[in-house]
C-alpha positions in Angstrom: 67.6 88.5 73.3 70.4 87.1 75.5 69.7 86.4 79.1 72.4 87.3 81.6 73.8 84.4 83.7 74.5 84.9 87.4 76.3 82.6 89.7 74.4 82.4 93.0 76.8 82.1 95.9 76.0 82.3 99.6 78.6 83.9 102.0 77.6 83.9 105.6 79.0 84.6 109.1 78.2 81.7 111.4 79.6 82.8 114.8 77.3 80.2 116.5 80.1 77.7 115.7 82.7 79.7 117.6 80.2 80.4 120.4 79.4 76.7 120.9 75.7 77.0 119.9 76.0 74.3 117.2 78.8 72.3 115.6 80.3 73.3 112.2 78.9 70.1 110.7 75.4 71.5 111.2 76.1 73.9 108.4 75.8 71.1 105.9 72.1 70.9 106.6 71.8 74.6 106.3 73.4 74.5 102.8 71.1 71.6 101.8 68.1 73.5 102.9 69.1 76.6 101.0 69.6 74.6 97.9 66.1 73.2 98.2 64.5 76.6 98.8 66.3 78.8 96.2 64.8 79.2 92.8 68.2 79.1 91.1 71.1 76.6 91.4 73.5 77.5 94.2 77.1 77.6 92.9 78.8 77.8 96.2 78.2 78.0 100.0 80.9 79.7 102.0 80.8 80.4 105.7 83.0 81.9 108.4 82.7 79.9 111.7 85.0 82.3 113.6 84.3 84.9 116.2 86.8 86.9 118.3 84.5 86.6 121.3 83.8 82.9 120.9 83.9 80.0 123.4 85.5 77.3 121.3 89.3 78.0 121.2 89.8 76.6 117.6 87.3 79.2 116.3 88.3 82.2 118.4 90.2 84.4 116.0 90.1 87.5 113.9 90.1 86.4 110.3 89.8 87.7 106.7 86.7 85.6 106.1 84.3 87.2 108.6 82.2 89.9 107.0 82.7 92.9 106.6 86.1 91.5 105.4 85.8 90.4 101.8 87.7 87.1 102.2 84.7 84.8 101.4 83.8 86.8 98.4 87.3 86.8 97.1 87.6 83.0 97.7 84.3 82.3 95.9 85.4 84.5 93.0 88.7 82.7 92.6 87.1 79.3 92.8 84.2 80.0 90.4 85.8 82.5 88.0 83.5 85.3 89.1 84.2 88.9 88.0 83.5 90.8 91.2 83.2 94.1 89.3 80.2 92.7 87.5 78.8 91.1 90.6 76.3 92.0 93.3 76.4 91.4 97.0 72.9 91.2 98.6 72.7 91.2 102.4 70.5 92.2 105.3 73.1 94.1 107.3 75.6 96.8 106.5 78.5 94.5 107.1 77.3 92.6 104.0 77.2 95.8 102.0 80.7 96.7 103.2 82.0 93.3 102.4 80.6 93.6 98.9 82.1 97.0 98.3 85.5 95.9 99.7 85.5 93.0 97.2 84.6 95.4 94.3 80.9 94.4 94.0 77.8 96.6 93.9 75.8 96.0 97.0 72.1 95.7 97.9 70.7 96.0 101.4 67.6 93.9 102.1 66.0 96.4 104.6 64.0 93.9 106.7 64.8 95.2 110.1 67.9 93.0 110.8 70.3 96.0 110.8 70.5 97.2 114.3 73.6 99.4 114.1 73.3 102.1 111.4 76.9 103.3 111.3 77.3 104.6 107.8 80.6 105.1 106.1 81.1 105.3 102.3 81.7 101.5 102.1 78.5 100.8 104.0 76.1 102.8 101.8 74.2 100.3 99.7 73.8 100.9 95.9 70.2 100.0 96.3 67.7 99.0 99.1 65.0 96.4 98.7 62.4 95.0 101.1 63.0 91.4 100.0 65.3 89.1 97.9 62.8 89.0 95.0 62.8 92.8 94.6 66.6 92.8 94.8 66.8 90.2 92.1 64.4 92.2 89.9 66.5 95.4 90.4 69.7 93.5 89.4 68.1 92.1 86.2 66.7 95.5 85.2 69.9 97.4 86.0 72.2 94.9 84.2 69.9 94.4 81.2 69.7 98.2 80.8 73.5 98.5 81.0 74.0 95.7 78.5 71.6 97.4 76.1 73.4 100.7 76.4 76.8 99.1 75.7 75.6 96.8 73.0 72.5 98.0 71.1 72.1 94.7 69.3 71.0 93.1 72.6 67.9 95.3 72.5 66.7 93.8 69.3 64.9 90.4 69.3 66.6 87.6 67.4 
């Protein structure tokens, strides 16, 4: 049986840079820590350091990379050859869900209490909710494996 391959990419808003809480260079340590914690190789780490209400003039702007805009997802897809229609965006707030949908992905909300503003629009309704990343990953594997078997019955047979 074939095993699907997923490129694991992190896209994150880091408005603390624009607000002066930490320098942009601190994000290198964040990326390194994530790489050490994740059970799969991290293909890319993309961040938006901007915030319209920031304190550091160089980062005070409205941009296309700050979620819910899809800019970081589009950039990651272009740089890694990722088909966004076959991809999943997993996040813990509805802005993540919206960014995923705007980029053409299916989206999963990790419902861990981080979402404080439940403003639902069609783009902000997740395709699935999970309580943690592990359950989200299980759902993706089950969903995509089932879809692959439906479209190619030979995948359902052991080789």
